[in-house]
C-alpha positions as CSV (number, residue, x, y, z in Angstrom):
1,M,82.2,86.1,108.3
2,V,83.7,89.5,109.1
3,E,87.5,89.6,108.6
4,S,89.6,91.4,111.2
5,P,91.2,94.6,109.9
6,T,94.9,94.7,109.1
7,I,96.8,97.2,111.3
8,L,99.2,100.0,110.6
9,T,102.7,98.5,110.0
10,L,105.6,100.7,110.9
11,P,109.3,99.9,111.1
12,D,110.9,99.8,114.5
13,V,112.9,102.8,115.3
14,E,115.0,103.8,118.4
15,A,113.3,106.4,120.5
16,V,115.3,109.6,120.5
17,V,115.1,113.2,121.4
18,F,116.1,115.7,118.7
19,E,117.6,119.2,119.3
20,R,114.5,120.7,117.6
21,N,111.0,119.6,116.6
22,F,108.5,120.6,113.9
23,I,105.5,120.2,116.2
24,Q,103.1,123.1,115.6
25,T,100.3,121.8,117.8
26,A,100.0,118.9,120.2
27,V,96.6,118.1,121.7
28,C,95.0,115.4,123.9
29,E,91.2,115.2,124.2
30,L,89.1,113.1,126.5
31,R,85.4,112.7,125.8
32,F,82.9,111.5,128.4
33,P,79.2,111.0,128.8
34,T,77.5,114.4,128.5
35,L,77.2,116.5,131.6
36,V,73.9,118.2,130.9
37,E,74.3,121.1,133.3
38,F,77.3,122.4,131.4
39,E,75.3,122.8,128.2
40,T,73.9,126.0,129.8
41,Q,76.2,127.0,132.7
42,P,79.9,127.5,133.0
43,P,82.2,125.1,134.9
44,T,82.9,127.4,137.9
45,L,84.6,124.7,140.0
46,L,86.9,123.8,137.2
47,Q,87.8,127.4,136.7
48,K,88.8,127.7,140.3
49,A,90.8,124.4,140.2
50,L,92.7,125.5,137.1
51,R,93.2,129.2,138.0
52,K,96.9,129.0,139.1
53,D,98.0,127.0,136.0
54,Y,95.6,128.6,133.5
55,P,94.6,132.1,134.8
56,Y,93.0,133.3,131.6
57,Y,89.3,132.3,131.3
58,E,87.5,132.8,127.9
59,P,83.9,131.6,127.6
60,G,82.5,131.3,124.1
61,Q,80.9,129.1,121.6
62,A,82.1,126.4,119.2
63,V,80.3,126.7,115.9
64,T,79.8,123.9,113.4
65,V,78.4,124.7,110.0
66,R,76.5,121.9,108.2
67,P,74.3,122.0,105.1
68,E,71.2,123.9,106.0
69,T,72.1,124.2,109.7
70,V,74.6,125.9,112.0
71,D,75.2,124.2,115.4
72,R,76.5,126.2,118.4
73,E,77.6,124.8,121.7
74,A,79.1,126.3,124.8
75,R,82.9,126.1,125.0
76,Y,85.2,127.3,127.8
77,L,88.9,128.0,127.4
78,F,91.5,128.3,130.2
79,K,94.9,129.6,129.0
80,S,98.3,129.7,130.7
81,R,100.0,132.9,131.6
82,K,101.9,133.0,128.3
83,K,98.8,131.6,126.5
84,D,100.8,128.8,124.9
85,W,98.9,126.1,126.8
86,T,95.1,125.8,126.6
87,V,92.5,123.7,128.3
88,S,89.3,123.5,126.4
89,F,86.1,122.3,128.1
90,K,82.7,121.4,126.7
91,S,79.8,119.4,128.2
92,Y,81.2,116.2,126.7
93,A,84.9,116.8,126.3
94,I,88.0,118.2,127.9
95,A,91.3,118.8,126.0
96,L,94.8,120.0,126.6
97,E,96.6,121.8,123.8
98,T,99.9,123.5,123.3
99,S,101.7,125.5,120.7
100,R,105.0,125.3,122.6
101,Y,105.7,121.5,122.7
102,T,109.0,120.6,124.1
103,S,108.7,117.0,125.2
104,F,106.2,114.3,125.9
105,E,107.3,114.2,129.5
106,E,106.2,117.8,130.0
107,F,103.0,117.3,128.1
108,L,102.1,114.2,130.1
109,M,103.0,115.9,133.4
110,R,100.5,118.8,132.6
111,F,97.9,116.3,131.4
112,R,98.1,114.2,134.6
113,R,97.7,117.4,136.6
114,L,94.7,118.4,134.5
115,L,93.1,115.0,134.9
116,E,93.6,115.1,138.7
117,K,92.1,118.5,139.0
118,S,89.1,117.7,136.8
119,Q,88.4,114.1,137.8
120,S,85.8,114.9,140.5
121,L,83.9,117.3,138.2
122,L,83.8,114.8,135.3
123,D,82.5,112.1,137.6
124,T,83.2,109.2,135.3
125,D,85.2,106.0,135.4
126,F,85.5,105.7,131.7
127,F,85.9,107.9,128.6
128,T,83.9,107.5,125.4
129,R,86.9,108.5,123.4
130,I,90.5,109.5,124.0
131,G,92.8,110.9,121.4
132,L,96.4,112.2,121.0
133,R,97.2,114.4,118.0
134,Y,100.4,116.0,116.7
135,V,100.6,118.4,113.8
136,D,104.1,118.9,112.4
137,A,104.9,121.8,110.2
138,I,107.9,121.1,108.0
139,P,109.5,124.1,106.3
140,I,110.7,123.2,102.8
141,E,113.7,125.4,103.0
142,D,115.1,124.8,99.5
143,D,111.7,124.9,97.7
144,N,112.2,121.2,96.8
145,L,109.8,118.8,98.6
146,S,111.9,115.8,97.8
147,G,113.9,114.7,100.9
148,W,111.8,116.7,103.3
149,V,109.0,114.2,103.4
150,R,109.2,110.6,102.3
151,D,109.4,110.7,98.5
152,D,107.1,107.8,97.9
153,L,104.4,109.5,100.0
154,V,104.1,112.4,97.5
155,P,105.4,111.3,94.1
156,P,103.0,113.5,92.0
157,L,104.1,116.6,93.9
158,I,107.8,115.8,93.5
159,K,107.4,115.0,89.8
160,G,105.4,118.2,89.2
161,V,102.4,116.3,87.8
162,Y,99.9,118.8,89.2
163,G,101.9,121.9,88.2
164,T,102.1,124.7,90.7
165,V,100.1,123.6,93.7
166,D,98.6,126.0,96.2
167,Q,97.0,123.4,98.4
168,C,97.0,119.6,98.5
169,I,95.7,117.5,101.4
170,Q,95.5,113.7,101.6
171,E,93.8,111.7,104.4
172,V,94.3,108.1,105.5
173,R,92.3,106.3,108.2
174,G,93.0,102.9,109.7
175,F,93.7,100.7,112.6
176,T,96.6,100.1,115.0
177,E,97.1,97.4,117.6
178,V,95.7,99.7,120.3
179,G,93.1,101.8,118.5
180,R,92.6,103.7,115.3
181,Y,94.4,106.5,113.5
182,T,93.8,109.4,111.0
183,F,96.8,110.6,109.1
184,K,96.5,113.8,107.1
185,H,99.4,115.3,105.1
186,G,99.7,118.2,102.6
187,T,100.9,121.7,101.8
188,L,98.9,124.5,103.3
189,A,100.8,127.7,103.9
190,K,104.1,129.5,104.1
191,T,106.3,130.5,107.0
192,Q,107.2,134.1,107.8
193,D,110.5,133.5,106.1
194,G,108.7,132.6,102.9
195,F,109.3,128.8,103.1
196,K,106.5,126.5,101.9
197,I,105.1,124.3,104.7
198,Y,104.3,120.7,104.5
199,N,102.1,119.4,107.3
200,L,102.1,115.9,108.8
201,D,99.1,115.5,111.0
202,F,98.9,112.3,113.2
203,D,95.8,111.6,115.2
204,F,95.6,108.4,117.3
205,Y,92.4,107.5,119.2
206,E,90.3,104.8,120.9
207,E,86.8,104.5,122.3
208,N,85.4,103.3,125.6
209,V,88.6,103.5,127.7
210,Q,88.6,102.9,131.4
211,L,90.1,105.7,133.6
212,D,93.1,103.7,134.7
213,G,93.9,102.8,131.1
214,V,94.2,106.4,129.9
215,I,97.8,107.1,130.7
216,P,99.2,103.8,129.4
217,L,97.2,104.2,126.1
218,L,98.5,107.8,125.6
219,E,102.1,106.5,126.1
220,Q,101.4,103.9,123.4
221,F,99.9,106.5,121.1
222,N,103.0,108.7,121.6
223,Q,105.3,105.8,120.6
224,L,103.2,105.0,117.5
225,S,103.2,108.7,116.6
226,F,107.0,108.9,116.8
227,R,107.4,105.8,114.6
228,F,104.9,107.2,112.1
229,F,106.6,110.6,112.0
230,H,110.1,109.0,111.6
231,W,108.7,106.9,108.7
232,A,107.1,109.9,107.0
233,I,110.0,112.4,106.9
234,G,112.9,112.5,104.6
235,P,116.7,112.8,105.2
236,K,116.6,116.6,104.9
237,A,114.0,116.9,107.7
238,L,115.9,114.4,109.8
239,E,119.1,116.5,109.5
240,R,117.2,119.7,110.3
241,L,116.0,118.1,113.5
242,G,119.6,118.1,114.8
243,Q,121.5,115.7,117.1
244,E,119.7,112.7,118.5
245,T,119.7,111.6,122.2
246,V,118.4,108.2,123.1
247,T,115.2,108.4,125.1
248,H,111.8,106.7,125.4
249,V,109.6,109.7,124.5
250,R,108.7,111.7,121.4
251,K,110.1,115.2,121.0
């Protein structure tokens, strides 16, 4: 008998909007049954449909390196005027990404518009996988990790067990009540101001999702992501985020 997996357990937290956020990247990807024609030819109709919102068009290749092989596939990028919003298209996936995240409301508005403009091209009533990912970059402004992220998330780093650490990444995968998640966290780089950065990377996803279930599921993923983020940060980070305003979206 196969036991049902236990799910991610997070404390309830009031949904709020902060004055600032640590979000470095926000991305939503939809995967669909492969459209064979776009393995060899560009999505001309999509480019025309997106031209006003994403005028810059950049064809290219996505390269994946594996042992003894290098895989290449056609990838097409459509970027906004300021190049801080990007639509990525491949023969089996379309994604919306931003490096200038302000609110889930804005992100969802842009995503809805993208879905409306691409729906006829994708020609599908379900998606093989949908995912919502946030990468938060937390600057350790006092060079002391304790208090910036949850202390019991990184005890060896706080206690100095590893000595001077240039890079440390940990990954956890599991289940939620509406799908699955991958949580990566670790120290990767420094800011231009010289502060160390600690990344919190939240990726929620589900497979085999009907078209009419996409938006409700993304809203649930967003709520889970906010609760996870709130659990993972420490009081210093919470203070740095600034004043809270009650809302129903993640910011």
